[in-house]
N, C-alpha and C positions, 0 to 999 in steps of 0.2 A: 504494500500500500504506500503510495506516494502522497506527499503534500506539496503543493505548488501554488503560486499565485501570479497575479498579473506581472509583478516585478520580482518574484521569488522563484529561483530555480527549483526543480524537483528535488525532494529529499526523501529517501526511503525511511519510512517510520515503522513499518511492520512487514514481516514476511512469514508466511506459513506454507506448509505442504501437508495436505490432508490425505492420509492413506485410507484404504478400505472402500474405494469406489463411491458410487452414487449415494448409498445409504449414509456413510459417514460424512460425505460432502454436504448432503442435505441437512444433517444435524449439526453442522459445524458453526462456529462463531461467524465465519465469513458469510454464510447464508443468512444468519440472523441479521447481520449488518446490511448486506446488499438487498436482502429480500424485503425487509419492512422498515428498518430503522433509518438507515442513512442513504437510501437510494437517491434522494434528490440532490445530495451533494457528492455523489460518487459516480465515476464512469467505470464500467466493468469492461475489461479487454479480455478476449479469449482466443486461444489458438484453435483454429479450425482443424479438427481431427480428420486426417485422410488415411484410411486403412491402406497399408501397403500390401501389394500382392506379388512381391518379388520372392525369389528363392530365399529360404530361411525365415520367412514370415508366414504365420498361419493365423487364421481368424478364429479366435476362441472367445468365450464369454469375457475373460479377463482382458484380452487385447482390444476388445470393442467397448469396454466400459466407458471410455471418453465419449462415445456417441450417446450413451444413456445420460451422462452429465450434461452434454449439450442440450439434449431434449428437455431435461429438467430446467435448465436456465431459460430456454425458449418458453416452455410451458408456464413458468412463473413470471414471465414478462421482463426478466432481467436482461436477456439478449434478444435481438431481433431474429426472426426466422429468415430474414433476407440476408444471405451470406455476402452480399455486396456491401453491407454496412461495414464501415472502416474499423469497427471494434472487433470484427472477426479477422484474425490474422493467420497467415500461413507460417509454418515452422521457419521458413527462410527469413522472416522478419526479426529473428533473434540475432542475425548478423548485423549488429547496429553500427559497426565501425570497421575501418580497415579496407584493404583492397586485395585483390588476388584470389587465391583459391578459397573455398569454403572453410578449410582447415585453418588457413592463415587469418581469415576474418573472424572465426570463432575464437581463436587465441587472442586477437586484438580486442574483441568484445569482452572476453573474460578479464583481460588486463585493465580495461576501462572500469569495469565494476570494482575490481580490487583497488585501483587508484583512488576511486571516490568513496570507498568504504561501503560499497553495496554488495560485496561478495558475501554470501552466506554459506554455511556448511551444514551437514546433517545434524550436528550438535545444536546449531542455532534453531533448527526447525523440528528437532526431536525425532529425526528419521535417520536411516542408515546413510542417506545422501541427500543433497539439496538440489538435485537436477531440475525438478519441476519448479521449485521456488526460483532458481536462477533463470529459468526460461521465462517465468512470469515477470521478473524484474526487467529482463531484456525487452519483452513485449511492451511493457509500460513505457520504457524509454523510447522505443521505436514510435509508439503512438504520439508521445509528446513532441518528438523531433519531426516526424514525417507527416503526421496527420494534423496535429494542432499547430505545428511550426512554432512551438513555444520558445520564444526568443531567449528568456533567461536561462532555460535549460540548455539550449543549443550553445549559448555563449559560455556556460560553465563547463560543459563536457567537450566541446570542440572550440576552444578559444582560438582566435586568429593569432597567427604568429607574425 
């Protein structure tokens, strides 16, 4: 969760990673906030889940759980059913900085989070890893930079030299 203002760059104030699929997500504090309490002052950004059908990937109930969570977010009116809404993002939106290969851009994006104190670990989110939390942070920054074109955030993370 970020705080930002007209003249204030984005600041990470909270990060969570919820295990256990749709049931735990629905019962989470995040749903309590976004569902009914803070929805008017909050923008929810979600990664659009695209099931992979390449070698090494299989469609199981667990692997498709993100689709159930998407359905819940749409059904509760938190996210639009229109996937052209800019709050729905592809996984590639996590590559928030750098140039070159995806690997190089991922490393640069991770370095940016670390440089500005937004890197979280599994310990921080009470899980074995923080991969989903880190993805969410990157999606939030992408939204501020590329959709809102939030000048204070851009100037903080990408200062002109």
